[in-house]
C-alpha positions as CSV (number, residue, x, y, z in Angstrom):
1,X,-23.6,-18.4,16.6
2,X,-21.4,-15.3,16.9
3,X,-19.2,-15.9,13.8
4,X,-22.2,-16.0,11.4
5,X,-22.7,-12.2,11.5
6,X,-19.1,-11.5,10.7
7,X,-19.2,-13.8,7.8
8,X,-22.4,-12.2,6.3
9,X,-20.8,-8.8,6.8
10,X,-17.6,-9.9,5.1
11,X,-19.7,-11.4,2.2
12,X,-21.5,-8.1,1.7
13,X,-18.2,-6.2,1.7
14,X,-16.8,-8.6,-1.0
15,X,-19.9,-8.1,-3.2
16,X,-19.6,-4.4,-2.9
17,X,-15.9,-4.5,-3.7
18,X,-16.7,-6.8,-6.8
19,X,-19.2,-4.2,-8.1
20,X,-16.7,-1.3,-7.5
21,X,-14.0,-3.3,-9.3
22,X,-16.3,-3.9,-12.3
23,X,-17.1,-0.2,-12.5
24,X,-13.4,0.6,-12.3
25,X,-12.5,-1.9,-15.0
26,X,-15.3,-0.4,-17.3
27,X,-13.9,3.1,-16.7
28,X,-10.4,1.9,-17.4
29,X,-11.5,0.7,-20.8
30,X,-12.8,4.2,-21.7
31,X,-9.5,5.8,-20.8
32,X,-6.8,6.7,-23.3
33,X,-3.0,6.5,-22.8
34,X,-0.4,8.0,-25.2
35,X,3.1,6.8,-25.9
36,X,5.5,8.7,-28.1
37,X,9.0,8.0,-29.7
38,X,11.4,9.8,-32.0
39,X,10.7,13.2,-30.3
40,X,7.0,12.8,-30.9
41,X,7.3,11.8,-34.6
42,X,5.5,8.6,-33.7
43,X,2.5,8.6,-31.3
44,X,0.4,5.6,-30.2
45,X,-2.8,5.8,-28.3
46,X,-4.2,2.8,-26.4
47,X,-7.2,2.1,-24.2
48,X,-7.0,1.0,-20.7
49,X,-8.0,-2.4,-21.9
50,X,-4.8,-2.5,-24.1
51,X,-6.3,-1.9,-27.4
52,X,-4.5,0.3,-30.0
53,X,-6.8,3.1,-30.8
54,X,-4.7,5.4,-32.9
55,X,-1.2,5.7,-34.5
56,X,0.0,9.0,-35.7
57,X,3.2,9.3,-37.9
58,X,5.0,12.5,-38.8
59,X,5.6,12.1,-42.6
60,X,9.3,12.7,-42.1
61,X,9.6,9.4,-40.2
62,X,8.2,7.3,-43.1
63,X,11.4,6.5,-45.0
64,X,11.3,3.6,-47.4
65,X,15.0,3.2,-47.0
66,X,14.8,2.8,-43.2
67,X,11.7,0.8,-42.4
68,X,13.4,-0.7,-39.4
69,X,13.6,2.6,-37.7
70,X,9.9,3.2,-38.1
71,X,9.2,-0.3,-36.8
72,X,11.4,0.4,-33.7
73,X,9.8,3.7,-33.1
74,X,6.3,2.0,-33.3
75,X,7.4,-0.6,-30.8
76,X,8.8,2.0,-28.3
77,X,5.7,4.2,-28.5
78,X,3.3,1.3,-28.2
79,X,5.2,-0.1,-25.1
80,X,5.2,3.3,-23.6
81,X,1.5,3.7,-24.0
82,X,0.9,0.2,-22.6
83,X,3.1,0.9,-19.6
84,X,1.1,4.0,-18.8
85,X,-2.2,2.0,-19.1
86,X,-0.6,-0.7,-16.8
87,X,0.6,1.8,-14.2
88,X,-2.8,3.4,-14.1
89,X,-4.6,0.0,-13.9
90,X,-2.3,-1.1,-11.1
91,X,-2.8,2.0,-9.1
92,X,-6.6,1.9,-9.6
93,X,-7.1,-1.8,-9.1
94,X,-4.5,-2.1,-6.4
95,X,-6.8,-0.2,-4.0
96,X,-9.2,-3.1,-4.0
97,X,-6.6,-5.7,-3.0
98,X,-4.6,-3.5,-0.7
99,X,-4.5,-5.1,2.8
100,X,-6.1,-8.3,1.6
101,X,-4.2,-11.4,2.3
102,X,-5.7,-13.7,-0.4
103,X,-3.5,-16.7,-1.3
104,X,-2.6,-16.7,-4.9
105,X,-3.3,-13.0,-5.4
106,X,0.2,-11.7,-4.8
């Protein structure tokens, strides 16, 4: 049975890839990504697992008369940080699926 060896080899490769993907996912969770808005007056730091870790506000941006501006700046900074995390995750995890033609993956 010639095909049996190929299947076994492919299964070993898949198991190896799964382990590498798990390690990459774990490393991604320890990474930090920053987003900023308002010329750096609002900064948001997120993990690679999309958890907000820190928010830094310049006191000058905290205006009780203009809460909406602060809210908008927080949204912009957070979205920027999440985009950086997504971009890094896609480039890191994409190497595992590159060249694979698995139905439903793309």
